N, C-alpha and C positions, 0 to 999 in steps of 0.2 A: 447481465450478460446476454440474455435473450434478445434485448432490443439493440444492443451495441454491436454484436457480431455481424449482423447483416449490413450495418452501416460501414463498419470497418472493412468488410469484404468488398462491398461495392466501391468504396473509396480506393482501396488498394488495387482493385481490378482496373478502375478508370486510370489511375496513375500509371500502372504497368502498361496500359495501352498507349499512353502518351510517350512513355519511355521507349517502348518498342518502335515507335514511329520516328524517333530522332535518328538522323543520319550522322555518321562520323564527321562529315565536313561542317556540321553545326556545333561541334563541341566547344569551339572558342567564342561563340556568340554570348553577348551579355544577356542577363536575365533581370526581371524586376527585383529579385533578391540580390541587392548590390554586391554582396560579398562572394557571389558565385557566378561563374560562367556556366554554360550548359553542362559541360563534363563534370565540373565540380558539384553542381546541383544534383546530377544523377548519382555521383559518389556519395553525397550527403544522404540522398534517399536510400542508398544501399546500407549506409551506416545506421540510419533510423530504423530500417527493417531489422537489421541484425541486433541492434541495441534493444528494441522492443521485444524481439524474440527472447533474448536473454532475460529481460525483466519479467516477461510472461512466465518464465520458468523459475522465477525468484532468484535468478542468477545475478552476476555482477554487472556493473556499468562497464562498457567496453570502449576502447579507443577506436577511432575511425581508421580504417586501413586504406590502402590504395584503391583506385577505381578498378572494378572487376567486370563490369558489364553484365551483372546478374541480378539486377533489382527484382524482376518478376519472381525469380526462384526464392530470393530472400523474403519477399513479401508473403509468399505461400507458406514458408516455414514459420514466419511470424504469426500468421493466422492460425496455423496448426497449434502453436504454443498457446494461443489465447482461446482456442476452442475447448480447452480443458476447464472444467468448473473451478478447479483450485487456482487457476491463474487469476481469478477475480477476487480472491479472498485476501483480506488483510491489507497490509502495507508492504511496499517494496523495500526489502532490506538495503538495496543499493541506492535508492532515491529518497526513502523516507516519506513517500507520498502514498495515499491510497491507490490501490491497483486500478480502481475505476477512474481515477484522475489520469493515470498514465494512459489508459485506453483512449480517453478523450484527447489527450495531447497527440497521440498517434493519428487520430482522426483529423485533427486540425492540420497537422503536417501534410497529410495526404491531400486534403482538399485544397490547401493553399499552394503547396509546391507543384501539384499537377498543373495549376493555372500558371504559375511562374514559368514552368517548362514549356507548356503549350504556347503561351504568349511569346516567349523567346524564339520558338521554332516555327511560328506561323500555323499552329494547329488549332482546331476548334476544341473547346473544352467547356463542358457544362457540368458542374458538380451534381451529384444526386441530391434532390431537394431535401430529403430527410436528413442526410449527412450534413448538408449545409446548415439546416436549422439547428441541429445538435452542436455543430462546430461554433455557430454564432452564439448560442446560449452559453456554452462553456467559456468561450473567449471573452465574452462580456464580463464574466465573473473573474477571470484570471488575467486580464490584459495588463493591469498595473504590475503585477508580479512578473509577468512575461517581459515587460519593458525593463524592469529592474535587473532581470537576469540576462538581458541582451537578446532575447528571442524575438522581440517585437521592436520596431522602430517607433519614432514619434508618429502620432496619428496624422492621417491625411484627410483633409476636409472633403466630405462628400455630402450631397443633399440628403436631408432627412427622409425624403421619399424615393431615394435611389433604390435600385434593386438590392435585395438582401446581401447578395454576394459582394457587390460594390461596397456596401457598408462594412462587411467583414474585412475586406481588403484594406479599406481606409483605417479601420480600427487598429489593425496590426502594423500600419505604416507602409502599405502598398498603395500606389496610385493606380486605380482601376483603369485609367486611360493610358497607362504605360505602353509604349511601343518601342521596338528595337531601334 
């Protein structure tokens, strides 16, 4: 918990900053995450924050609701849920996975989807280096299961000496050179 909370907090804050900078006229733009346009991606982020808040309280898995425009507030509530020591204990009743694995999943979502959104809307984005390193380590262990569950696409080839973030993006099926 002590090492993950700062990473989750910085990743959520950086993602919230990207979300806040999106203009309504950008909602229909394509994103590197092929199944989402900008508005759908923000809605997905809202759901991720709400879902992981519930999971952090050992609550149920929840369905995605309609776009609400309140991702930063939901992210704060999620962080509050995970700031409790008991959030990190045991296995999620809803997901059947260790709570520590769920925290890692949230981190990966924040790091990658902030890039998706920034790239789609012409914003600068650089993930926190420690969060990126943690996301890369976890993803390398879980990528095949992620592909089987539809969370990641087929790998995109990137050079072995490419920056770490480009390698993470390629591993999960994103083209680091994607442009709108």
